[in-house]
N, C-alpha and C positions, 0 to 999 in steps of 0.2 A: 504494500500500500504506500509506503514511504517513497519507494522508487517511482511509482506511478505519479505521485504528487510532485516529486522533484522534476520528472520529465515534463509534466504539464506546465510547470513553473518556468522551465528553461526554453521551451519551444518559442514563445513570443519574442524572446531576446534574439534567437537565431534568425527568425524571420525578419525582424526589424533591422538587423544588421545586414541582411542580404539585399534589402531594397536600397535604391539610390541611383542617382544619375551622375554621369561623368561631368566634371567641371572642366570646361575648356574656355580659355580666354585668348584672344588674338589681338595684337596691336599692329595695325597697318592703316595709316591714314590715307594711303594712295589708292588702294584697290580693294573693294569689298568682295569681289569674286575670289581673290586669293584667300581672303579670310575664311570664306565658306569652304573652300577646297581643303585647306589645311585643317580646319575644324572637323570636317568629315573624316579625313584620314585618321586623326587622333581618336575620334569617337568610334570609328569602325574597328579599332584595335581592342580586342577583348581583354588584353593584358594590362590596359592602362586605366588607372583610377581617375587621374586628373592631368591637365596639361596646360602649358602656356606657350604661346608662340609670338615672337617679336620680329617684324620685318624692319630692317634698316638698310637703305640703299639696295645693294645687291646681295645682302646677307639675310639669312633666316636662322634664328636660334629657337629651338624647340626644347623645352624642359618638361618632362613628364614624370608622374609618379606611378610606379608599377604597383599592382595590387599586392597587398602584404605577403601573401603566400607565394608570390612569384619573384621575390627579391633575387633569387639565384639566377634568374634569366634576364637580368637587366641588360647585359651587353647584347643579347639576342634581340630583345625588344628594341633597343636603340638602332641596331643594324636594319631591322625590318622597317621601322618607321622612316629612317633615313632613305632607304631604297625607294619606298613608296612616294615620298615627297620629291626626291630627285627625279623620279620618272615624270611627275607633273610639272616640275620647275627645273629643267636642266640648266638654265642660265643663272640660277641662284647658288650661292655658297651656303650649303645647309649644314647645320651643326645640331645634333640631337643628343640629349643627355637624360638619363634616368636618375640622376643624383638629386636627393631631396634638397640639399643646400642650394643647388643651382635653381631648382624649382622655386624655392623661397625667395631667392634674390630676383628672379624674373618677375615674381609677383609684385615686388616693390617697383620694378622698372615699368610695369604696365601703368602705374599711376603717375609716373614722371612725365612732365610736359616738354622739357628741354631735350630736343633731338640729339644735340651734340653730347650732352651728358649721358644719354642712353647709349649712344654709339661707343663712347669711351668705356662705359661700364661693361658693355658686351664683350669688348676686346679683353678686358681684365678677366671676365668670367670664362671666356674660352681658354685663356692661358691657365687659369686655375683648374679647369676641368681636365686639361691634358696632362697636368702633373699627377704623378702617382706617388702616394706616400706609403 
């Protein structure tokens, strides 16, 4: 009886945790079509929980969060997303990262208005992401 009560008590928490929508934000003041295409690519990835994309000049930085149980596949997720985006935009320099720190920093940059500052910060973030510790 106690096991049955415990199971009935836990089921709503599991169901509540499973529901949710992907959070995707894109910053591109020049082209709304690019925003939708990149947003679709991120949302179509079943391994991604949330994502940010920032277009600056001929560069695109995409930072995503992998679902918690897929942390071991981060590099594979990055490669797949990068491949899909580069197929749509071969003229852009695409950088994809599944690092949470990069996601957090891009979240701050989405709110920034100064394009020069965003561009400088993107270069710093790329350098930091390429470093391995």
